[in-house]
Phi, psi and omega in degrees: 000314179299322180297318180295320179295315180297321180299317179290317181295325180297340180279348179292145182302327183293344180249019185294337182256011178208166181242128178286138184251326184209157179228115187238123178286129182283150182293316182269126183237155177269179180278334187246004183217157167246121188254137180230152172257123178260130181239136170240187179293331187245336187221164173236146182226159175253124176255120180249109179266122188275140172274187180297122182266355188296330183273348183243004174055051181258136173253110181290330177296316179292321178303313180297316183297313183288326178293325177296318178295323178292322176298321179297336177263010177064034179239009180208156173292153184287125173282134187247330185199135171231119185288163186299325181281356182058038181259344175204158179225147176239132179227174170300152174253127181252125178270073180245194179232156175256141178240146183245353172228137186243141170270171181303316182297326180285323175298317180299317181295318180294315180297323178300318179290323177299320178297321177296317179298316184292347177271352179289129181281142180215144178261006180295149176290142181296140180296131182259095182295320182301321179299323177299314180294325177295322177293319178296329179298326179282325184279323186245113185255000181288160186299315181298317181296317179300320179295316179298316180296317179298316178298320181294318179295327175294319178295323178296324177294322178298318182296329180302339181287338187255163182296130177277139178232076181291125182217170173289122183237153179281318176077358182208050184275062174271166184307328181289341181257012177235121182247128172270105190243112184055240180255025183225174177238133179234146176257136179237177179052079185265018187297332181263008182301145179188206179244129180202176175297141182303333183291342181296310179296321179296317179295321179302314179300314182297320181286309186296326180261007177051049180290136176283176184303319181298315180290327176297316179296323177296318179301317178294320178295318179296324183283312186264349181053235183278114177224155182291157184301319180294327177289323179301318179296319179294321179298316180296318180293319178296317180298314180300317179295316180292329176296317178296317180296315180297315178302316182292322176299319179296316180300313182293321180297315180293329177296323181288342180278342183287000000 
């Protein structure tokens, strides 16, 4: 089977000047992809074979497009090929490491990349978080889920008081999707990328890396740099609300997988 796959892959134009030697299934896998490492004599590549996207509302064309723009800003591996059926994608393979605890310098590096990402222009429609919770309300009828949804909708109302900052967002910046590669930081797995408030990505980092209040404040300082005191208070409140919302979205999403 591997031989047949390699034979077909070798016919792609991106491999016309080299010959693929091996195809290795990676130990760590995502929920929406099956990942393989492709090796030639000179290079390594990542082959992402997509599972059914209909239930997660993913656009592979947009994923490829936004990752290419992110690569141009040096914050993502280079996407090399997306087949016509949108069933698989090939990108650069990065031999980096994942970290689950961050120092100040690492938080600064990640925030620096988030700012680069948020400057990418997009014509995509802004992500509607409220709509997600309304859908979960139909899918999950248990008492705990109803309580979580109600709390989340209250947090969304709080956020309405503050200035919206719609930007290009990654939407899934957990430790497995952040690679410390040589002297840089790269973001991978762009399938959930879209347009949302800038605080969503910031909240994701704070939640996923369990940043304490001091580190959360540092993240806000790195992102907004010099801001007025009244703005700092609004930023903290927005971040806190989005952190609660992100945690609740994760809880509800995992419930639907059971």
